[in-house]
C-alpha positions in Angstrom: 95.1 151.3 85.2 92.6 151.0 88.0 90.7 148.3 86.1 94.0 146.3 85.6 94.8 146.7 89.3 91.3 145.6 90.3 91.7 142.6 88.1 95.0 141.6 89.6 93.6 141.9 93.1 90.6 139.7 92.1 92.9 137.1 90.5 95.0 137.1 93.6 92.0 136.5 95.8 90.8 133.7 93.5 94.3 132.2 93.5 94.3 132.2 97.3 90.9 130.6 97.4 91.8 127.9 95.0 94.9 127.1 97.2 92.7 126.4 100.2 92.8 122.7 101.1 89.6 120.8 101.9 90.5 119.0 105.1 92.9 118.8 108.0 92.7 116.1 110.6 94.8 116.6 113.7 95.2 115.4 117.3 97.9 113.7 119.3 100.7 111.5 118.0 99.7 107.8 118.2 96.1 108.7 117.8 95.5 106.9 114.5 96.6 109.7 112.1 98.3 107.2 109.7 95.2 105.0 109.7 92.9 108.0 109.0 95.2 109.1 106.1 94.7 105.7 104.5 90.9 105.8 105.1 90.6 109.2 103.4 92.9 108.0 100.5 90.8 104.9 100.1 87.7 107.2 99.8 89.4 109.0 96.9 90.7 112.1 98.7 94.3 113.2 97.8 95.5 113.7 101.3 99.0 113.2 102.7 100.3 112.3 106.2 102.2 115.1 107.7 102.5 116.9 104.4 100.3 119.2 102.2 98.3 117.0 99.8 96.0 118.3 97.0 92.9 117.9 99.2 94.5 118.1 102.6 96.5 116.7 105.4 96.4 114.4 108.4 99.1 115.5 111.0 99.5 115.7 114.7 102.0 118.5 114.5 99.5 120.8 112.9 97.5 121.0 116.1 99.6 123.9 117.1 100.6 127.2 115.4 104.2 126.3 114.8 106.3 127.8 112.0 108.5 124.8 111.9 108.1 121.2 113.0 110.4 118.2 113.5 108.2 116.0 111.3 106.5 117.1 108.1 105.1 120.5 107.3 103.8 123.2 109.6 100.2 124.4 110.0 99.2 127.4 107.9 96.4 129.6 109.2 93.5 129.8 106.8 94.9 127.1 104.6 92.2 124.5 105.4 88.5 124.8 104.8 87.6 122.1 107.4 89.6 121.0 110.4 88.8 118.0 112.5 90.1 116.8 115.8 90.6 113.0 116.2 91.1 111.7 119.7 92.0 108.2 120.8 91.6 106.2 124.0 93.9 107.9 126.5 95.2 104.7 128.1 96.4 103.4 124.7 97.7 106.7 123.5 99.6 107.6 126.7 101.1 104.1 126.9 102.4 104.4 123.3 103.6 108.0 123.3 105.7 107.6 126.4 107.9 105.0 124.8 107.7 105.8 121.0 108.3 109.5 120.7 111.9 110.7 120.2 113.7 113.7 121.8 112.9 115.8 118.8 109.2 115.3 119.3 109.4 116.2 123.0 111.4 119.3 122.4 108.8 120.4 119.9 105.9 119.5 122.2 107.2 121.3 125.2 107.2 124.6 123.2 103.4 124.4 123.2 102.8 122.5 126.4 104.8 124.4 129.0 103.2 122.4 131.7 105.6 119.6 130.7 108.9 119.9 132.6 112.2 118.5 131.4 112.6 116.5 134.6 109.0 115.0 134.5 108.9 111.2 134.4 108.0 109.8 131.0 104.5 108.9 132.2 103.8 112.4 133.5 105.0 113.9 130.2 102.7 111.6 128.2 99.7 112.4 130.3 100.2 116.1 130.1 100.7 115.8 126.4 97.4 114.0 125.9 95.5 116.5 127.9 96.9 119.7 126.5 97.7 118.7 122.9 94.1 117.6 122.5 93.0 121.0 123.8 95.1 122.7 121.1 93.5 120.5 118.4 90.0 120.9 119.8 90.1 124.7 119.8 90.9 125.0 116.1 88.5 122.2 115.0 84.9 122.3 113.9 84.3 118.8 115.2 85.9 116.4 117.7 85.4 112.7 117.3 86.8 109.5 118.8 88.9 107.2 116.6 86.9 104.4 118.0 83.7 105.9 116.5 85.1 106.6 113.1 82.8 104.1 111.3 79.8 106.0 112.8 81.0 109.6 112.2 82.7 109.2 108.8 79.5 110.1 107.0 79.1 113.3 109.0 82.7 114.3 108.2 81.8 113.7 104.6 78.7 115.8 104.8 80.6 118.7 106.4 83.3 118.7 103.7 80.9 118.1 100.8 82.5 114.8 99.8 81.0 111.3 100.1 82.7 109.4 102.9 81.3 106.0 103.7 82.4 103.3 106.1 83.2 101.1 103.1 86.4 103.1 102.8 87.6 101.5 106.0 87.4 98.0 104.6 90.7 96.3 104.0 92.7 98.9 106.0 94.3 97.3 109.0 93.4 98.9 112.4 97.0 98.2 113.4 98.3 100.5 110.7 101.5 102.1 112.0 101.3 100.0 115.2 104.5 100.1 117.1 105.9 97.1 119.0 107.9 99.3 121.3 105.4 99.1 124.0 103.6 96.0 125.4 102.0 97.4 128.5 98.8 99.5 128.4 98.2 101.3 131.6 95.0 100.9 133.5 93.1 103.7 135.4 94.0 102.0 138.6 97.7 102.1 137.8 97.6 105.7 136.7 95.9 106.6 140.0 98.8 105.0 141.9 101.6 106.6 139.8 100.4 110.1 138.9 100.1 113.1 141.2 96.5 113.4 142.3 95.9 116.8 140.6 97.2 115.5 137.3 95.2 112.3 137.5 92.0 114.3 138.1 92.7 116.5 135.1 93.2 113.4 133.0 90.0 111.9 134.1 88.2 115.2 133.4 89.5 115.2 129.9 88.7 111.5 129.4 85.1 112.3 130.5 84.9 115.2 128.2 85.8 113.0 125.2 83.5 110.2 126.3 86.1 107.6 127.6 84.7 107.5 131.1 
């Protein structure tokens, strides 16, 4: 009886291990997650955008420990062998997020970024989101990289997960994948300095420096 029980426990452990996915890439919305999904798929990995694929997932909502999300599936602790944080130029991300994300997204975001207040202007919400959501993603990840450096770092990501990822996988994939036409103006640092509270502007600059954008 003890041998049978031990065997069942062992089988359960092996089953849990086999269910572990290879990779999760997360970060902010509008940070190139759809593009990264296509790159990994082109390289042969069976990943899905905002859903659990055979090899993994690329999803902005999985940056936080939510049990339920408005889009796609929620993050599962211990479900991914390797987690990566993808960050994109704050000026472009903020300019896009403030006009493209619906109410459902903001309701979800505010649960994990309490610094965002309901009466904050859209720009302030987007800036706070970029700062604090990237912190969530960075904390749980083994590596942070800039979307703009993907061609350079793709090989290292492949080495870490034990799967050959080469820049050739990026060929033929449009860099405007999932590009939204909802916004036409990209804020400058000068404009942000004028429109943001000074303390928030300084926090944004500090985060931008941390990720190599200033």
